[in-house]
C-alpha atoms as one frame of an Amber mdcrd trajectory, in Angstrom:
protein
  26.435   2.414  23.310  28.990   1.242  21.061  31.069   3.575  19.041  29.870
   2.013  15.515  30.484   5.439  13.700  33.926   4.278  12.379  32.636   1.314
  11.087  32.462   0.384   7.482  28.899  -0.723   6.222  30.134  -4.157   5.531
  30.733  -4.600   9.265  27.718  -3.032  10.209  25.816  -5.412   8.324  27.474
  -8.322   9.687  26.691  -6.942  13.460  23.223  -6.284  12.376  23.074 -10.119
  10.843  23.797 -10.940  14.649  20.911  -9.115  15.774  23.068  -5.939  17.163
  20.407  -3.036  18.080  23.537  -0.513  18.035  24.643  -1.436  14.648  20.766
  -1.113  13.619  20.902   2.478  14.887  24.230   3.270  13.447  22.374   2.217
  10.127  19.515   4.146  10.998  21.788   6.971  11.702  23.714   7.007   8.937
  21.004   6.270   6.019  17.864   7.906   7.053  18.274  11.001   5.470  19.551
   9.672   2.464  16.311   7.480   2.247  13.714   9.960   2.748  15.210  12.162
   0.357  14.906   9.340  -2.192  11.798   8.651  -1.395  10.353  12.147  -1.328
  11.910  12.734  -4.642   9.454  10.155  -6.034   6.430  10.857  -3.795   6.721
  14.882  -3.380   4.915  14.454   0.170   6.976  14.750   3.182   4.797  12.691
   5.507   4.196  10.331   2.992   8.254   9.758   2.566   8.867   9.904   5.903
   6.288   6.984   6.425   7.513   4.901   3.905  11.308   5.454   5.234   9.606
   4.888   8.700   7.995   1.853   7.342  10.773   0.545   6.196  13.524   0.751
   8.894  10.518  -0.978  11.598  10.270  -4.468   8.996  14.244  -4.105   8.661
  14.279  -4.607  12.094  11.637  -6.995  12.780  12.587  -9.209   9.893  16.455
  -8.765  10.817  16.720 -12.716  10.812  15.392 -13.120   6.952  17.308 -10.029
   5.965  19.849 -11.160   2.987  22.102  -8.394   1.892  23.771  -9.449  -1.253
  25.541  -6.407  -2.872  26.013  -3.422  -0.715  24.198  -2.134   2.275  23.730
   1.160   0.724  22.118  -1.064  -2.395  20.164  -2.984  -0.682  18.564   0.043
   1.341  17.905   2.281  -1.561  16.875  -0.659  -3.797  14.417  -1.217  -0.544
  13.050   2.311  -0.715  12.553   2.334  -4.543  10.170  -0.868  -4.335   8.431
   0.777  -1.389   7.805   3.930  -2.985   6.334   1.761  -6.395   3.982  -0.168
  -4.171   2.693   2.769  -2.465   2.121   4.224  -5.826   0.536   1.100  -7.343
  -1.958   1.424  -4.161  -2.619   5.131  -4.446  -3.176   4.798  -8.195  -6.050
   2.227  -7.960  -7.208   4.001  -4.740  -7.756   7.154  -7.121  -9.188   5.109
  -9.650 -11.854   3.475  -7.123 -12.498   6.834  -5.949 -12.594   8.466  -9.263
 -15.494   5.945 -10.569 -17.767   6.247  -7.540 -17.350  10.132  -8.054 -18.493
   9.881 -11.538 -21.670   7.768 -10.872 -22.338   9.367  -7.957 -22.141  12.838
 -10.246 -23.986  11.320 -12.762 -26.847  10.540 -11.468 -29.548  13.317 -10.735
 -32.735  12.451  -8.474 -35.193  11.161 -11.305 -36.666   8.050 -10.622 -35.189
   5.795 -13.764 -31.727   6.821 -12.610 -31.749   6.244  -9.043 -33.175   2.893
 -10.176 -30.157   2.187 -12.129 -27.714   3.521  -9.238 -29.230   1.136  -6.394
 -29.215  -1.634  -8.709 -25.432  -1.121  -9.446 -24.786  -0.821  -6.011 -26.485
  -3.599  -5.403 -24.405  -6.020  -7.944 -21.177  -4.233  -6.763 -22.358  -5.339
  -3.017 -22.894  -8.674  -4.103 -20.260  -8.953  -5.697 -17.746  -7.840  -2.770
 -19.666 -10.475  -0.770 -18.405 -13.282  -2.662 -15.240 -12.290  -1.948 -13.344
 -14.953   0.539 -13.708 -13.304   4.507 -10.792 -11.954   5.044  -9.832 -10.595
   1.713 -13.139  -8.645   1.557 -12.489  -7.498   5.155  -9.676  -5.951   3.851
 -11.188  -4.144   0.828 -14.120  -2.836   3.210 -11.672  -1.290   5.577  -9.601
   0.307   2.501 -12.618   1.149   0.386 -15.505   1.669   2.848 -13.472   2.908
   6.115 -10.630   4.578   3.852  -7.874   2.840   6.110  -4.380   2.948   4.893
  -2.908  -0.408   4.193  -0.770  -0.040   7.659  -3.795   0.562   9.383  -5.324
  -2.375   8.021  -2.384  -4.534   8.803  -2.227  -3.596  12.365  -6.175  -3.829
  12.912  -6.029  -7.341  11.321  -2.530  -8.170  12.637  -1.109  -9.094   9.024
   1.661  -7.387   7.079   1.366  -4.583   4.495   2.240  -6.676   1.696  -0.656
  -9.247   2.912  -2.882  -6.269   2.743  -1.825  -5.193  -0.784  -2.049  -8.739
  -1.894  -5.658  -9.073  -0.804  -6.336  -5.649  -2.379  -5.128  -6.818  -5.484
  -6.816  -9.976  -5.428 -10.481  -8.098  -4.605  -9.444  -5.681  -7.289  -8.962
  -8.131  -9.774 -12.068 -10.253  -9.015 -14.239  -6.917  -9.051 -12.909  -5.930
 -12.449 -13.658  -9.036 -13.733 -16.816  -9.369 -12.424 -18.032  -5.895 -12.965
 -16.794  -5.192 -16.414 -20.166  -5.543 -17.928 -21.766  -3.837 -15.497 -19.470
  -0.765 -15.242 -19.740  -0.843 -19.026 -23.405  -0.276 -19.032 -23.455   2.056
 -16.309 -20.804   4.154 -18.333 -22.665   3.928 -21.759 -25.784   4.816 -19.910
 -24.429   7.854 -18.418 -22.802   9.296 -21.713 -26.726   9.601 -22.890
């Protein structure tokens, strides 16, 4: 291994751009802890922060030929982590909101015949709308919401990028929000009785 610890970030960036694995390892060693700290400050979970940083470095290496660092290496790395954290928080908020709606619906119905009927009808309507999604989008949605897979797990299972998984989930949730809006409003009004 070449001794790169004396190299500047600019030199490392140039070597990295040429596919130099030693330059990548030096960047990794130089910035991993700093990036982890930045991610941890925002997500407050060790494992999540570690996963975000590891996923970034994996993607950074895999996509090295497409990476264009216009500013400083440090600026690029920290900005990348910031956006990955924001994406994580956005996905987590959507997951939590979906879980809360399901919990609210599940907890609000007791065993009375009328409530079971409405509950079953609501589930059938949701299932009907989910089945209207394009196949890949539906598959991603079901893996996320029914099998509780993470975006990373879904990406690996389907052989697509995590960004593509996020795009499918966003598309699915937007579609369901629009098409189930009236049903959810009626369910909410009924549950408030």
